[in-house]
N, C-alpha and C positions, 0 to 999 in steps of 0.2 A: 616136242611141239608144242605149242600157244595151244593148240585146239584138244589135247589130251589130256590139259590141266582143268579145264573148264569143267561143270558136275554132269551136265545133259551128255547123254549118247546122242549122235548123230543119226538119223534116221533115213536122208535122202540127202546128196550132193549134187546141184546143178552148176552147170558153166556156160559161157559164152562158148562162141565156137572159135573166137578168135586166137591164134596160136601161141603167144603169153595167158590167154585165160586157161585154154585148155593145158599148156605147162603148167600151171599152179596148181591145176585141179588131179594135173598126174599124179605133184607128191603129195597128196591127199592117198589117190588111189594108192599107190604103191605102199606109203609105209601104214597108212593106217585100215588098207583093205577093203577101199569104199567104191559103190560103181557110180560111176558120173554119167547123169544123163545132160546132154548138149544141147543147148535152148539158145538158138541164136536174136532171142530178144534181150537175151543178158549182155549183146555187142554195145563195145563206144559207138559214139559218132564219129562219122566220117569227118577228121578233122583238118584231111585236106582239102573235101571237098567244102569243108565250111570255110577256110581260109580262102580257097580260090574264092567263091560266090561274095566274099564280105569283108575281106581283105583289100589292101591297096598294095601287099607284100605278099599274093599268093604266091604257094608252092608251086615250083617248076618242074619236077620229075616226080624222083621215088621219093618215099616218106623222109627217110634218116639227112640224105646228101643233101634235098632241095631244103629242108629246115637250117643245115649246118650254113650251107652257102648263103641263104639270104638274110639270117639273123645272126647278130651278133654276137649277143648273150644269151643264156637260159631267163635274165629276168627280158630283154627284150623280146624276146619269142612269148614268154607270158602276158605282157603287153599288149603283144599282137593278138596271140589269141583271145585274150580280155576280152576285147574287143569286138572281134568277129564273134564270139560267142554271144554278146549283148545284141550288135544287128543281126544275126541268126534267130534269138530269141524273140527281137521286135517284128522280124520280118512274119511271122506267124504264119498262115498257113498259105501264103501267096507268095510265100521264100521261094529263091530258085536252084535250090540244095537237092539233093536227089530225096531228102529226107529234109522234111521241114522239122520246126522244134515242136510243133503241137501230135507230129508223128514218133518222132521220137520219145519223147514223154508218154503218151499215152502208151507204146512200146514196152516203155522201161515199167509203167506202174501194175500195166498188165501183167506183165511177166510175175511182179511181186505177189499179183493178187491170186494169179491161177498157184503159184507155188506155195503160198501159205496154203491157202484149199486142197492143196495135195495130203498136206501133214493132218495125222489124227491131232486130239487134243494131247498137250504135254509133248508134241516130238519135236525135234530141233532139227530142221537146215540147214545149210550151207549154199550159197550162189557167190560163184567165182565170176565175178564182172571186175568190171572198169571203175576209175575215178568218175566218171560225166556220170554213169548210170548212177551211183551210187548219190552225185550230189542231186541228181533230179531227183529221184525217190525220197529222200531226207528233206528237197524242198518242196516239195507234195506233202509229205506227210507232218511236217510244221508249218503247214496252209501260208507258205512264204511266196512273195510275188516270184513270177520264173524267172527277173532279171536277178536274183538269188544264188542260183545256179553261179556265177562264178568266183563269187566268195564261198561254196564252196568247193566247187572245182578248184581252185589254184590249192586250198590247204591240204588237200587228201594226199595222203602218205599212202607208196605202193605195201601191201599186202596188212595194213590196217584195217581193224575190224568192226564192221557197223552193226548194229543189233535192233534188230525190230523183231518186236512180239506180235502175234496174231490174234485176237482176242475178241471177245461179245461185241465190242465197238469198234473194233479192225483193226487196222494194223497201225501200230504207235511206235518212233521211232524212240528207243532206250539209252543209244550209246552212236555215236558219229565218231568213226576214224581214230579206234583206239590201239594205240603203237606203242605203250609204254614196254610191251612185251622184248619188241625188235631194240629199243633204245639199251634194255639190257646187255643186249649183245654187241654191243657198241654202233657210234654215231654212223659209222659206214654202212648199216644195214638199213636208214632210214633215207630214203629218197622219193623223189615226187613224182618223176616221171621216167 
């Protein structure tokens, strides 16, 4: 496992509460013996809610079937999602979704800040989360415009590693979406959704 080959021992593992996040965190618990702390602030944005309010082709029923029925290809879906995410960000606090962009962005950055504060100097922690959370945190740490979310969100690879260092000057993004270790196992391990 890639994390075993990294030099720093892991002091703490956080995970969002979504099933896919808990399943990934469960692998860490099972193979490396870590206790996992669940924190809903690491959960992904609600894509269906965003699409419903900010798309001309909103989902109609459950998550998977609605997207498959409503959208022709993965590329088409990505274009629709990108437009909806841009509209969500632009709507700001007045947006119609259950969780507005400013609330989501604050939730993500608050989770990172609190997690960093929970680690002692020199300790390493892992947060098992989702692409939208990672993109949001990355955009924030780089001081980019919120609209940059879509560019980062679009290229996130499942199980990619993003490294943030917490130091005297706060949090710094060191790397985004490392996934060379997946490519070594074959191209079928590199997935985007």
